[in-house]
MMTF fields as JSON, N, C-alpha, C and O atoms, coordinates in Angstrom:
{
  "mmtfVersion": "1.0.0",
  "mmtfProducer": "UNKNOWN",
  "numBonds": 463,
  "numAtoms": 464,
  "numGroups": 116,
  "numChains": 1,
  "numModels": 1,
  "chainsPerModel": [1],
  "groupsPerChain": [116],
  "chainIdList": ["A"],
  "bondAtomList": [4, 2, 8, 6, 12, 10, 16, 14, 20, 18, 24, 22, 28, 26, 32, 30, 36, 34, 40, 38, 44, 42, 48, 46, 52, 50, 56, 54, 60, 58, 64, 62, 68, 66, 72, 70, 76, 74, 80, 78, 84, 82, 88, 86, 92, 90, 96, 94, 100, 98, 104, 102, 108, 106, 112, 110, 116, 114, 120, 118, 124, 122, 128, 126, 132, 130, 136, 134, 140, 138, 144, 142, 148, 146, 152, 150, 156, 154, 160, 158, 164, 162, 168, 166, 172, 170, 176, 174, 180, 178, 184, 182, 188, 186, 192, 190, 196, 194, 200, 198, 204, 202, 208, 206, 212, 210, 216, 214, 220, 218, 224, 222, 228, 226, 232, 230, 236, 234, 240, 238, 244, 242, 248, 246, 252, 250, 256, 254, 260, 258, 264, 262, 268, 266, 272, 270, 276, 274, 280, 278, 284, 282, 288, 286, 292, 290, 296, 294, 300, 298, 304, 302, 308, 306, 312, 310, 316, 314, 320, 318, 324, 322, 328, 326, 332, 330, 336, 334, 340, 338, 344, 342, 348, 346, 352, 350, 356, 354, 360, 358, 364, 362, 368, 366, 372, 370, 376, 374, 380, 378, 384, 382, 388, 386, 392, 390, 396, 394, 400, 398, 404, 402, 408, 406, 412, 410, 416, 414, 420, 418, 424, 422, 428, 426, 432, 430, 436, 434, 440, 438, 444, 442, 448, 446, 452, 450, 456, 454, 460, 458],
  "bondOrderList": [1, 1, 1, 1, 1, 1, 1, 1, 1, 1, 1, 1, 1, 1, 1, 1, 1, 1, 1, 1, 1, 1, 1, 1, 1, 1, 1, 1, 1, 1, 1, 1, 1, 1, 1, 1, 1, 1, 1, 1, 1, 1, 1, 1, 1, 1, 1, 1, 1, 1, 1, 1, 1, 1, 1, 1, 1, 1, 1, 1, 1, 1, 1, 1, 1, 1, 1, 1, 1, 1, 1, 1, 1, 1, 1, 1, 1, 1, 1, 1, 1, 1, 1, 1, 1, 1, 1, 1, 1, 1, 1, 1, 1, 1, 1, 1, 1, 1, 1, 1, 1, 1, 1, 1, 1, 1, 1, 1, 1, 1, 1, 1, 1, 1, 1],
  "groupList": [{"groupName": "MET", "atomNameList": ["N", "CA", "C", "O"], "elementList": ["N", "C", "C", "O"], "formalChargeList": [0, 0, 0, 0], "bondAtomList": [1, 0, 2, 1, 3, 2], "bondOrderList": [1, 1, 2], "singleLetterCode": "M", "chemCompType": "L-PEPTIDE LINKING"}, {"groupName": "PRO", "atomNameList": ["N", "CA", "C", "O"], "elementList": ["N", "C", "C", "O"], "formalChargeList": [0, 0, 0, 0], "bondAtomList": [1, 0, 2, 1, 3, 2], "bondOrderList": [1, 1, 2], "singleLetterCode": "P", "chemCompType": "L-PEPTIDE LINKING"}, {"groupName": "PHE", "atomNameList": ["N", "CA", "C", "O"], "elementList": ["N", "C", "C", "O"], "formalChargeList": [0, 0, 0, 0], "bondAtomList": [1, 0, 2, 1, 3, 2], "bondOrderList": [1, 1, 2], "singleLetterCode": "F", "chemCompType": "L-PEPTIDE LINKING"}, {"groupName": "ALA", "atomNameList": ["N", "CA", "C", "O"], "elementList": ["N", "C", "C", "O"], "formalChargeList": [0, 0, 0, 0], "bondAtomList": [1, 0, 2, 1, 3, 2], "bondOrderList": [1, 1, 2], "singleLetterCode": "A", "chemCompType": "L-PEPTIDE LINKING"}, {"groupName": "ASP", "atomNameList": ["N", "CA", "C", "O"], "elementList": ["N", "C", "C", "O"], "formalChargeList": [0, 0, 0, 0], "bondAtomList": [1, 0, 2, 1, 3, 2], "bondOrderList": [1, 1, 2], "singleLetterCode": "D", "chemCompType": "L-PEPTIDE LINKING"}, {"groupName": "VAL", "atomNameList": ["N", "CA", "C", "O"], "elementList": ["N", "C", "C", "O"], "formalChargeList": [0, 0, 0, 0], "bondAtomList": [1, 0, 2, 1, 3, 2], "bondOrderList": [1, 1, 2], "singleLetterCode": "V", "chemCompType": "L-PEPTIDE LINKING"}, {"groupName": "LEU", "atomNameList": ["N", "CA", "C", "O"], "elementList": ["N", "C", "C", "O"], "formalChargeList": [0, 0, 0, 0], "bondAtomList": [1, 0, 2, 1, 3, 2], "bondOrderList": [1, 1, 2], "singleLetterCode": "L", "chemCompType": "L-PEPTIDE LINKING"}, {"groupName": "HIS", "atomNameList": ["N", "CA", "C", "O"], "elementList": ["N", "C", "C", "O"], "formalChargeList": [0, 0, 0, 0], "bondAtomList": [1, 0, 2, 1, 3, 2], "bondOrderList": [1, 1, 2], "singleLetterCode": "H", "chemCompType": "L-PEPTIDE LINKING"}, {"groupName": "THR", "atomNameList": ["N", "CA", "C", "O"], "elementList": ["N", "C", "C", "O"], "formalChargeList": [0, 0, 0, 0], "bondAtomList": [1, 0, 2, 1, 3, 2], "bondOrderList": [1, 1, 2], "singleLetterCode": "T", "chemCompType": "L-PEPTIDE LINKING"}, {"groupName": "ARG", "atomNameList": ["N", "CA", "C", "O"], "elementList": ["N", "C", "C", "O"], "formalChargeList": [0, 0, 0, 0], "bondAtomList": [1, 0, 2, 1, 3, 2], "bondOrderList": [1, 1, 2], "singleLetterCode": "R", "chemCompType": "L-PEPTIDE LINKING"}, {"groupName": "ILE", "atomNameList": ["N", "CA", "C", "O"], "elementList": ["N", "C", "C", "O"], "formalChargeList": [0, 0, 0, 0], "bondAtomList": [1, 0, 2, 1, 3, 2], "bondOrderList": [1, 1, 2], "singleLetterCode": "I", "chemCompType": "L-PEPTIDE LINKING"}, {"groupName": "GLY", "atomNameList": ["N", "CA", "C", "O"], "elementList": ["N", "C", "C", "O"], "formalChargeList": [0, 0, 0, 0], "bondAtomList": [1, 0, 2, 1, 3, 2], "bondOrderList": [1, 1, 2], "singleLetterCode": "G", "chemCompType": "PEPTIDE LINKING"}, {"groupName": "SER", "atomNameList": ["N", "CA", "C", "O"], "elementList": ["N", "C", "C", "O"], "formalChargeList": [0, 0, 0, 0], "bondAtomList": [1, 0, 2, 1, 3, 2], "bondOrderList": [1, 1, 2], "singleLetterCode": "S", "chemCompType": "L-PEPTIDE LINKING"}, {"groupName": "LYS", "atomNameList": ["N", "CA", "C", "O"], "elementList": ["N", "C", "C", "O"], "formalChargeList": [0, 0, 0, 0], "bondAtomList": [1, 0, 2, 1, 3, 2], "bondOrderList": [1, 1, 2], "singleLetterCode": "K", "chemCompType": "L-PEPTIDE LINKING"}, {"groupName": "GLN", "atomNameList": ["N", "CA", "C", "O"], "elementList": ["N", "C", "C", "O"], "formalChargeList": [0, 0, 0, 0], "bondAtomList": [1, 0, 2, 1, 3, 2], "bondOrderList": [1, 1, 2], "singleLetterCode": "Q", "chemCompType": "L-PEPTIDE LINKING"}, {"groupName": "ASN", "atomNameList": ["N", "CA", "C", "O"], "elementList": ["N", "C", "C", "O"], "formalChargeList": [0, 0, 0, 0], "bondAtomList": [1, 0, 2, 1, 3, 2], "bondOrderList": [1, 1, 2], "singleLetterCode": "N", "chemCompType": "L-PEPTIDE LINKING"}, {"groupName": "GLU", "atomNameList": ["N", "CA", "C", "O"], "elementList": ["N", "C", "C", "O"], "formalChargeList": [0, 0, 0, 0], "bondAtomList": [1, 0, 2, 1, 3, 2], "bondOrderList": [1, 1, 2], "singleLetterCode": "E", "chemCompType": "L-PEPTIDE LINKING"}, {"groupName": "TYR", "atomNameList": ["N", "CA", "C", "O"], "elementList": ["N", "C", "C", "O"], "formalChargeList": [0, 0, 0, 0], "bondAtomList": [1, 0, 2, 1, 3, 2], "bondOrderList": [1, 1, 2], "singleLetterCode": "Y", "chemCompType": "L-PEPTIDE LINKING"}, {"groupName": "CYS", "atomNameList": ["N", "CA", "C", "O"], "elementList": ["N", "C", "C", "O"], "formalChargeList": [0, 0, 0, 0], "bondAtomList": [1, 0, 2, 1, 3, 2], "bondOrderList": [1, 1, 2], "singleLetterCode": "C", "chemCompType": "L-PEPTIDE LINKING"}, {"groupName": "TRP", "atomNameList": ["N", "CA", "C", "O"], "elementList": ["N", "C", "C", "O"], "formalChargeList": [0, 0, 0, 0], "bondAtomList": [1, 0, 2, 1, 3, 2], "bondOrderList": [1, 1, 2], "singleLetterCode": "W", "chemCompType": "L-PEPTIDE LINKING"}],
  "groupTypeList": [0, 1, 2, 3, 4, 5, 3, 6, 7, 5, 6, 3, 8, 5, 5, 4, 9, 1, 8, 4, 4, 6, 3, 6, 10, 4, 3, 11, 12, 13, 8, 2, 12, 12, 4, 14, 8, 3, 13, 11, 5, 9, 3, 6, 3, 3, 4, 11, 9, 4, 6, 12, 5, 9, 3, 3, 15, 16, 16, 7, 11, 17, 5, 9, 11, 3, 4, 5, 7, 14, 6, 9, 10, 11, 4, 9, 6, 9, 2, 5, 1, 3, 7, 5, 18, 8, 5, 10, 15, 6, 3, 15, 4, 5, 18, 5, 6, 4, 3, 7, 4, 9, 5, 12, 3, 14, 19, 1, 10, 4, 3, 9, 11, 13, 8, 14],
  "groupIdList": [1, 2, 3, 4, 5, 6, 7, 8, 9, 10, 11, 12, 13, 14, 15, 16, 17, 18, 19, 20, 21, 22, 23, 24, 25, 26, 27, 28, 29, 30, 31, 32, 33, 34, 35, 36, 37, 38, 39, 40, 41, 42, 43, 44, 45, 46, 47, 48, 49, 50, 51, 52, 53, 54, 55, 56, 57, 58, 59, 60, 61, 62, 63, 64, 65, 66, 67, 68, 69, 70, 71, 72, 73, 74, 75, 76, 77, 78, 79, 80, 81, 82, 83, 84, 85, 86, 87, 88, 89, 90, 91, 92, 93, 94, 95, 96, 97, 98, 99, 100, 101, 102, 103, 104, 105, 106, 107, 108, 109, 110, 111, 112, 113, 114, 115, 116],
  "secStructList": [7, 7, 4, 4, 4, 7, 7, 7, 7, 3, 3, 3, 3, 3, 3, 3, 3, 3, 3, 6, 6, 3, 3, 3, 3, 1, 7, 7, 2, 2, 2, 2, 7, 1, 7, 7, 7, 6, 6, 1, 7, 1, 3, 3, 3, 6, 6, 1, 1, 1, 7, 3, 3, 3, 3, 3, 7, 1, 1, 7, 3, 3, 3, 3, 1, 6, 6, 4, 4, 4, 7, 7, 6, 6, 7, 3, 3, 3, 3, 3, 3, 1, 7, 2, 2, 2, 2, 2, 2, 6, 7, 1, 3, 3, 3, 3, 3, 7, 6, 6, 1, 7, 3, 3, 3, 3, 3, 3, 7, 6, 6, 6, 6, 7, 7, 7],
  "xCoordList": [-151.455, -152.057, -151.047, -149.855, -151.498, -150.584, -150.062, -150.781, -148.824, -148.245, -149.07, -149.089, -149.749, -150.556, -151.712, -152.249, -152.096, -153.196, -152.74, -153.574, -151.447, -150.924, -151.162, -150.821, -151.747, -152.123, -151.06, -151.143, -150.069, -149.073, -147.668, -147.356, -146.841, -145.419, -144.622, -145.09, -143.431, -142.477, -141.471, -140.851, -141.315, -140.351, -139.056, -139.038, -137.972, -136.665, -135.61, -135.782, -134.518, -133.412, -132.173, -131.852, -131.475, -130.196, -129.181, -128.953, -128.576, -127.621, -126.188, -125.255, -125.996, -124.635, -124.657, -125.671, -123.523, -123.297, -121.94, -120.972, -121.847, -120.548, -119.902, -118.676, -120.705, -120.166, -121.046, -122.121, -120.59, -121.341, -122.694, -123.612, -122.826, -124.066, -124.885, -125.746, -124.622, -125.326, -125.556, -124.655, -126.78, -127.113, -127.773, -128.508, -127.509, -128.149, -129.164, -128.897, -130.34, -131.383, -131.679, -131.311, -132.344, -132.652, -133.963, -134.67, -134.284, -135.469, -135.047, -134.68, -135.098, -134.685, -135.816, -136.981, -135.469, -136.482, -137.477, -138.578, -137.116, -138.073, -139.103, -140.116, -138.851, -139.807, -140.52, -141.75, -139.756, -140.325, -140.686, -141.357, -140.269, -140.397, -139.492, -138.623, -139.689, -138.876, -139.604, -139.079, -140.812, -141.591, -140.945, -140.423, -140.998, -140.441, -141.167, -141.889, -140.969, -141.571, -140.807, -139.772, -141.327, -140.647, -139.267, -138.398, -139.067, -137.769, -136.855, -135.784, -137.253, -136.403, -136.439, -135.495, -137.505, -137.632, -138.501, -139.622, -137.989, -138.762, -139.567, -140.611, -139.072, -139.779, -139.234, -138.083, -140.086, -139.713, -139.858, -140.71, -139.026, -139.137, -140.487, -140.888, -141.188, -142.521, -142.489, -143.502, -141.34, -141.263, -140.937, -140.76, -140.854, -140.62, -139.174, -138.879, -138.263, -136.85, -136.501, -137.19, -135.429, -134.961, -134.171, -132.94, -134.918, -134.361, -135.215, -136.44, -134.581, -135.342, -134.556, -133.328, -135.298, -134.688, -134.57, -135.573, -133.319, -133.053, -132.647, -132.732, -132.213, -131.813, -132.002, -132.163, -131.977, -132.151, -131.595, -131.683, -131.017, -130.799, -131.865, -132.761, -131.801, -132.882, -133.095, -134.236, -132.026, -132.141, -131.927, -132.291, -131.352, -130.982, -131.46, -131.456, -131.875, -132.217, -131.1, -130.456, -130.872, -129.821, -130.481, -131.175, -130.261, -130.925, -129.998, -128.84, -130.531, -129.807, -130.656, -131.84, -130.042, -130.756, -129.948, -128.952, -130.395, -129.666, -129.559, -128.65, -130.472, -130.472, -129.807, -129.881, -129.164, -128.492, -127.429, -127.21, -126.772, -125.703, -126.203, -125.404, -127.52, -128.101, -128.282, -128.473, -128.225, -128.554, -127.401, -126.229, -127.773, -126.809, -127.238, -128.425, -126.279, -126.596, -127.523, -127.264, -128.592, -129.585, -130.81, -131.835, -130.731, -131.907, -133.027, -132.783, -134.246, -135.414, -136.157, -136.442, -136.462, -137.086, -138.361, -138.452, -139.345, -140.571, -140.488, -140.099, -140.86, -140.866, -142.249, -142.97, -142.602, -143.815, -143.373, -142.618, -143.836, -143.394, -144.03, -145.113, -143.327, -143.829, -145.091, -145.95, -145.221, -146.39, -146.749, -146.037, -147.83, -148.202, -148.676, -148.479, -149.295, -149.862, -148.805, -149.029, -147.675, -146.635, -145.991, -145.556, -145.926, -145.384, -146.238, -145.71, -147.54, -148.447, -148.369, -148.359, -148.315, -148.271, -146.993, -146.969, -145.931, -144.676, -144.582, -143.643, -145.546, -145.493, -146.404, -147.443, -146.024, -146.873, -147.912, -149.014, -147.55, -148.475, -148.054, -146.953, -148.952, -148.655, -148.98, -149.865, -148.261, -148.514, -149.345, -149.07, -150.352, -151.194, -150.729, -150.601, -150.476, -149.991, -151.092, -151.963, -151.054, -152.008, -151.466, -150.433, -152.158, -151.765, -150.411, -149.826, -149.905, -148.616, -147.521, -146.479, -147.777, -146.828, -146.521, -145.442, -147.465, -147.337, -148.137, -149.189, -147.636, -148.348, -149.628, -149.588, -150.769, -152.056, -152.67, -153.571, -152.182, -152.681, -151.685, -150.87, -151.774, -150.978, -151.937, -152.585, -152.021, -152.973, -152.257, -151.279, -152.715, -152.125, -152.582, -153.689, -151.725, -152.085, -152.575, -151.786, -153.87, -154.454, -154.248, -154.155, -154.178, -154.029, -152.572, -152.306, -151.635, -150.219, -149.833, -150.073, -149.235, -148.751, -149.838, -149.558, -151.055, -152.171, -152.423, -153.436, -151.518, -151.71, -151.499, -150.644, -152.275, -152.178, -152.14, -152.058],
  "yCoordList": [-10.299, -11.311, -12.436, -12.173, -13.669, -14.794, -14.744, -14.337, -15.157, -15.143, -15.962, -15.648, -16.997, -17.839, -17.053, -17.459, -15.936, -15.125, -14.01, -13.302, -13.84, -12.775, -13.161, -14.267, -12.246, -12.545, -12.16, -12.586, -11.373, -10.927, -11.131, -10.755, -11.725, -11.879, -11.282, -11.222, -10.85, -10.424, -11.562, -11.989, -12.048, -13.103, -12.449, -11.662, -12.781, -12.188, -13.285, -14.368, -12.98, -13.919, -13.381, -12.198, -14.267, -13.888, -13.731, -14.661, -12.55, -12.271, -12.131, -12.126, -12.016, -11.898, -12.229, -12.051, -12.714, -12.956, -12.35, -13.088, -11.033, -10.387, -10.684, -10.668, -10.954, -11.325, -12.424, -12.712, -13.036, -14.124, -13.683, -14.496, -12.405, -11.936, -11.02, -10.279, -11.068, -10.204, -10.927, -11.559, -10.816, -11.296, -10.152, -9.356, -10.074, -9.075, -9.78, -10.851, -9.156, -9.7, -8.712, -7.54, -9.194, -8.363, -7.594, -7.377, -7.189, -6.373, -5.277, -5.555, -4.045, -2.918, -1.93, -2.316, -0.659, 0.369, 0.534, 1.039, 0.121, 0.174, -0.944, -0.931, -1.894, -2.97, -2.735, -2.742, -2.528, -2.394, -0.955, -0.739, 0.017, 1.443, 1.801, 1.015, 2.964, 3.368, 3.111, 3.417, 2.551, 2.287, 1.178, 0.199, 1.365, 0.378, 0.442, 1.398, -0.58, -0.591, 0.367, 0.913, 0.56, 1.413, 0.859, 1.604, -0.436, -1.059, -1.076, -1.682, -0.422, -0.319, -1.517, -1.733, -2.302, -3.493, -3.164, -2.679, -3.424, -3.218, -4.451, -4.345, -5.637, -6.887, -8.006, -7.972, -9.0, -10.195, -11.419, -11.455, -12.423, -13.683, -14.314, -14.424, -14.727, -15.299, -16.706, -17.189, -17.37, -18.748, -18.827, -19.923, -17.69, -17.683, -17.68, -17.56, -17.811, -17.75, -16.345, -15.382, -16.234, -14.935, -14.264, -14.28, -13.669, -12.937, -11.702, -11.794, -10.557, -9.331, -8.393, -8.334, -7.665, -6.634, -5.397, -4.802, -5.012, -3.919, -2.633, -1.564, -2.706, -1.524, -1.855, -3.016, -0.808, -1.032, 0.144, 1.294, -0.169, 0.875, 0.64, -0.176, 1.312, 1.176, -0.252, -0.68, -0.986, -2.313, -3.486, -4.611, -3.265, -4.377, -4.161, -3.045, -5.267, -5.272, -5.93, -6.86, -5.449, -5.949, -6.793, -6.269, -8.097, -9.04, -9.383, -9.755, -9.251, -9.579, -10.544, -10.734, -11.144, -12.028, -13.265, -13.558, -13.99, -15.169, -16.272, -17.099, -16.294, -17.374, -17.002, -17.768, -15.845, -15.436, -16.451, -16.675, -17.06, -18.024, -19.209, -19.881, -19.475, -20.582, -20.25, -21.15, -18.983, -18.557, -18.765, -18.633, -19.091, -19.271, -18.4, -18.125, -17.972, -17.212, -18.058, -19.238, -17.446, -18.141, -18.585, -18.899, -18.622, -18.977, -17.974, -16.774, -18.479, -17.606, -17.561, -18.59, -16.349, -16.122, -15.317, -14.445, -15.614, -14.825, -13.903, -14.318, -12.648, -11.668, -11.052, -10.863, -10.746, -9.995, -8.548, -8.251, -7.644, -6.251, -5.537, -5.899, -4.517, -3.724, -2.969, -2.752, -2.564, -1.784, -2.223, -1.905, -2.94, -3.532, -2.498, -2.69, -1.409, -0.431, 0.117, 0.187, 0.499, 1.054, -0.009, 0.291, -1.24, -2.325, -2.504, -2.617, -2.529, -2.692, -1.489, -1.652, -0.299, 0.904, 0.985, 1.67, 0.295, 0.308, -0.801, -0.819, -1.723, -2.866, -2.655, -2.004, -3.196, -3.162, -4.268, -4.104, -5.413, -6.53, -7.432, -7.311, -8.338, -9.329, -10.706, -10.862, -11.694, -13.074, -13.74, -13.579, -14.481, -15.233, -16.68, -17.256, -17.266, -18.641, -19.58, -19.207, -20.806, -21.817, -22.517, -22.121, -23.544, -24.254, -24.944, -25.334, -25.101, -25.758, -24.755, -25.126, -23.474, -22.392, -22.212, -21.746, -22.58, -22.334, -21.082, -20.826, -20.311, -19.109, -19.523, -20.231, -19.075, -19.409, -18.212, -18.374, -17.014, -15.803, -14.676, -14.711, -13.698, -12.482, -11.314, -11.126, -10.523, -9.422, -8.099, -7.831, -7.265, -5.927, -5.039, -5.194, -4.113, -3.123, -1.897, -1.024, -1.833, -0.746, 0.63, 1.634, 0.672, 1.958, 2.298, 3.214, 1.597, 1.81, 3.26, 3.79, 3.879, 5.248, 6.301, 7.433, 5.967, 6.907, 7.788, 8.485, 7.764, 8.626, 10.079, 10.388, 10.959, 12.381, 13.207, 14.434],
  "zCoordList": [-104.713, -105.542, -105.727, -105.884, -105.712, -105.964, -107.409, -108.322, -107.6, -108.944, -109.928, -111.118, -109.462, -110.354, -110.979, -112.01, -110.367, -110.892, -111.818, -112.382, -111.987, -112.847, -114.307, -114.727, -115.073, -116.456, -117.472, -118.624, -117.089, -118.049, -117.512, -116.382, -118.329, -118.031, -119.18, -120.317, -118.869, -119.889, -120.044, -119.07, -121.269, -121.552, -121.997, -122.943, -121.307, -121.606, -121.665, -121.107, -122.353, -122.514, -121.828, -121.935, -121.119, -120.513, -121.646, -122.419, -121.735, -122.811, -122.311, -123.114, -120.991, -120.446, -118.962, -118.287, -118.463, -117.044, -116.701, -116.515, -116.614, -116.412, -115.07, -114.961, -114.044, -112.728, -112.142, -112.669, -111.055, -110.433, -109.894, -109.787, -109.554, -108.942, -109.859, -109.385, -111.162, -112.107, -113.429, -113.98, -113.92, -115.26, -116.007, -115.422, -117.298, -118.149, -119.037, -119.581, -119.175, -120.039, -121.159, -121.08, -122.196, -123.364, -123.216, -124.2, -122.011, -121.729, -120.762, -119.62, -121.217, -120.385, -120.186, -120.09, -120.124, -119.853, -121.001, -120.785, -122.213, -123.321, -123.207, -123.906, -122.342, -122.074, -120.744, -120.691, -119.671, -118.33, -117.965, -116.955, -118.739, -118.453, -117.281, -116.904, -116.714, -115.562, -114.254, -113.183, -114.326, -113.117, -112.292, -112.826, -110.975, -110.061, -108.728, -108.446, -107.917, -106.593, -105.682, -106.065, -104.482, -103.501, -103.137, -102.683, -103.336, -103.053, -104.27, -104.223, -105.362, -106.539, -107.464, -108.224, -107.42, -108.26, -109.461, -109.305, -110.663, -111.89, -112.27, -112.914, -111.866, -112.18, -111.304, -110.869, -111.054, -110.298, -111.178, -112.065, -110.934, -111.67, -111.385, -110.226, -112.423, -112.278, -111.702, -111.196, -111.772, -111.281, -109.794, -109.262, -109.119, -107.678, -107.245, -106.056, -108.202, -107.818, -107.363, -107.702, -106.593, -106.111, -107.226, -107.242, -108.164, -109.297, -109.495, -109.57, -109.579, -109.821, -110.718, -110.672, -111.531, -112.368, -111.494, -111.103, -111.188, -110.257, -110.937, -110.331, -112.169, -112.931, -114.4, -114.776, -115.229, -116.668, -117.44, -117.01, -118.594, -119.586, -120.649, -120.434, -121.767, -122.745, -123.22, -123.393, -123.43, -124.046, -123.096, -123.438, -121.922, -121.043, -119.618, -119.098, -118.998, -117.588, -116.807, -117.293, -115.6, -114.718, -113.635, -112.764, -113.696, -112.804, -111.648, -111.843, -110.444, -109.216, -108.408, -108.685, -107.416, -106.498, -106.197, -106.859, -105.181, -104.71, -105.769, -105.703, -106.74, -107.737, -109.061, -110.022, -109.126, -110.368, -110.775, -111.966, -109.803, -110.122, -110.953, -111.606, -110.937, -111.705, -113.18, -113.997, -113.522, -114.885, -115.852, -115.501, -117.076, -118.164, -119.338, -119.514, -120.132, -121.334, -122.206, -122.446, -122.668, -123.487, -122.711, -123.317, -121.362, -120.566, -120.837, -120.969, -120.917, -121.097, -119.776, -119.165, -119.352, -118.054, -118.216, -119.08, -117.379, -117.33, -116.124, -115.032, -116.338, -115.262, -115.117, -116.096, -113.88, -113.564, -113.373, -112.447, -114.24, -114.139, -112.947, -112.486, -112.463, -111.338, -111.706, -110.852, -112.964, -113.401, -114.816, -115.768, -114.95, -116.226, -117.255, -118.454, -116.801, -117.748, -118.698, -119.906, -118.165, -119.023, -119.902, -121.014, -119.422, -120.239, -121.491, -122.596, -121.318, -122.461, -123.388, -124.608, -122.837, -123.666, -124.5, -125.523, -124.077, -124.812, -125.863, -126.658, -125.872, -126.789, -127.991, -127.877, -129.134, -130.32, -130.306, -130.83, -129.696, -129.611, -128.46, -127.925, -128.092, -127.064, -127.61, -128.45, -127.129, -127.506, -126.412, -125.223, -126.827, -125.912, -125.974, -127.054, -124.797, -124.736, -124.301, -123.515, -124.813, -124.377, -123.126, -122.587, -122.677, -121.453, -121.574, -120.563, -122.796, -123.024, -123.397, -123.936, -123.099, -123.378, -124.858, -125.222, -125.703, -127.137, -127.485, -126.9, -128.434, -128.856, -129.568, -130.574, -129.035, -129.644, -130.367, -131.19, -130.058, -130.724, -130.498, -129.576, -131.346, -131.182, -131.3, -132.33, -130.222, -130.176, -130.363, -129.665, -131.282, -131.415, -130.264, -129.748, -129.871, -128.852, -129.597, -129.958, -129.823, -130.608, -129.977, -130.683, -128.658, -127.969, -127.681, -126.904, -128.275, -128.025, -128.301, -129.386, -127.305, -127.481, -127.568, -127.963, -127.217, -127.382, -126.152, -126.093, -125.176, -124.014, -124.408, -125.237, -123.817, -124.135, -122.873, -122.941]
}
């Protein structure tokens, strides 16, 4: 599916740049879950840049790719998760954005954690 058709993004902030080829974001396995593609990707940058979440601990995602050198601490990035179902199940609510990227609504996830 083209990225323009993706209905859900995870918004994350760059919190560290420990090396030239690595950025840490404030979204880890508690956001993306442990699901990943066959190539080990948990999420891809929604803007098409070569940035992917390749590993995660509970609170932080490890972003790699050719465009990591462009990132600065405080940058906000949108990611397309590898598996949306678990992302939603881990969230209490989601923000709905209008055409100008402003929050127009906040929807609770009524079924959060209801898997049995």
